C-alpha positions as CSV (number, residue, x, y, z in Angstrom):
1,M,-24.7,-68.2,-5.2
2,D,-26.3,-70.5,-3.6
3,G,-25.7,-69.4,0.4
4,K,-22.6,-71.0,1.2
5,R,-20.0,-68.9,2.0
6,I,-16.6,-69.1,0.6
7,R,-13.9,-70.3,2.8
8,V,-10.9,-67.9,2.6
9,A,-7.2,-68.3,4.2
10,V,-4.5,-66.2,4.5
11,I,-1.0,-67.2,4.3
12,D,1.6,-64.1,4.8
13,D,4.6,-63.9,6.8
14,H,3.5,-59.9,7.7
15,R,1.2,-60.7,10.2
16,V,-0.5,-57.3,10.4
17,F,-1.2,-57.7,6.3
18,A,-2.4,-60.6,6.7
19,E,-4.7,-59.6,9.9
20,A,-5.5,-56.8,7.6
21,L,-6.6,-58.7,4.6
22,A,-8.4,-61.1,6.2
23,S,-10.5,-58.3,8.0
24,R,-11.6,-56.4,4.5
25,L,-12.2,-60.5,3.3
26,S,-14.3,-60.8,6.2
27,N,-16.6,-58.0,5.6
28,E,-17.6,-59.4,2.3
29,P,-21.2,-61.1,2.6
30,D,-20.3,-64.2,0.9
31,L,-16.8,-65.0,2.2
32,E,-15.8,-66.3,5.4
33,V,-11.9,-66.0,7.0
34,A,-11.3,-69.8,7.9
35,G,-8.1,-68.0,9.3
36,T,-4.3,-66.9,8.8
37,A,-1.0,-68.3,9.1
38,A,2.5,-66.5,9.4
39,A,4.8,-69.4,7.6
40,A,4.4,-72.6,5.1
41,S,5.2,-74.4,8.9
42,E,1.6,-73.6,9.5
43,A,-0.4,-74.4,6.7
44,P,-1.3,-77.8,7.1
45,E,-2.4,-77.1,10.6
46,L,-4.8,-74.2,9.1
47,F,-6.1,-77.3,6.6
48,S,-7.0,-79.6,9.3
49,R,-9.2,-77.6,11.3
50,T,-11.6,-76.2,8.6
51,Q,-12.6,-76.7,5.0
52,I,-10.9,-73.4,2.3
53,D,-12.0,-73.2,-0.4
54,V,-9.4,-70.3,-1.5
55,L,-5.9,-69.6,-0.5
56,A,-4.7,-66.6,-0.7
57,L,-0.8,-67.3,-0.6
58,D,2.6,-64.9,-0.2
59,L,5.3,-66.6,-2.5
60,D,7.9,-65.6,0.0
61,L,7.4,-67.7,3.1
62,P,10.4,-68.2,6.3
63,G,10.0,-72.1,6.1
64,G,9.2,-72.5,2.6
65,D,8.0,-70.8,-0.3
66,G,4.6,-70.4,-1.3
67,R,5.5,-72.8,-3.9
68,G,5.9,-75.4,-2.3
69,V,3.3,-74.8,0.1
70,S,0.5,-74.6,-2.9
71,R,2.0,-78.4,-4.5
72,H,1.5,-79.6,-0.9
73,L,-1.7,-78.4,-0.7
74,R,-3.1,-78.6,-3.9
75,A,-2.3,-82.8,-4.1
76,Q,-4.4,-83.2,-0.9
77,W,-7.0,-80.9,-2.0
78,P,-7.4,-80.4,-5.6
79,D,-10.3,-78.4,-6.0
80,L,-8.5,-75.2,-3.7
81,A,-8.1,-72.1,-5.8
82,Y,-5.1,-70.0,-5.1
83,A,-4.9,-65.9,-5.0
84,I,-1.0,-65.4,-5.4
85,F,0.7,-62.5,-4.2
86,T,4.1,-61.2,-3.3
87,R,6.2,-57.9,-3.3
88,A,8.9,-59.2,-5.2
89,V,7.3,-60.5,-8.3
90,T,9.7,-60.0,-11.3
91,P,8.2,-60.6,-15.3
92,P,9.7,-64.0,-14.9
93,R,8.4,-65.2,-11.7
94,A,4.7,-64.0,-12.7
95,A,5.2,-65.9,-15.8
96,E,6.2,-69.0,-13.8
97,A,3.2,-68.6,-11.6
98,V,0.7,-68.0,-14.6
99,R,2.2,-71.1,-16.4
100,R,2.1,-73.4,-13.2
101,R,-1.5,-72.4,-12.4
102,A,-2.7,-73.8,-15.7
103,R,-1.5,-76.9,-15.1
104,R,-3.2,-76.7,-12.3
105,G,0.1,-77.5,-10.1
106,Y,0.8,-74.0,-8.1
């Protein structure tokens, strides 16, 4: 590693989970938590405040789903990486996530 910390943001509508994940990630020496958001509508404001390298994103969000958020953000920040999670995963939904990521559109 070149000394640069990876800046991570967490977007999940369960605030307790988002804060717990952010807390855990902040304990890693090569990671820096850039912020958290609880809704899709909060994502643009979060990204306007700071550079983010990796987004930990729930697929089920109020005000828009994670797929729409990821497409919107990827259009502006094409190098943004994602860690996608959801509590309601089905095999077709998992396959869709993998397929979209392979095309860099997820």
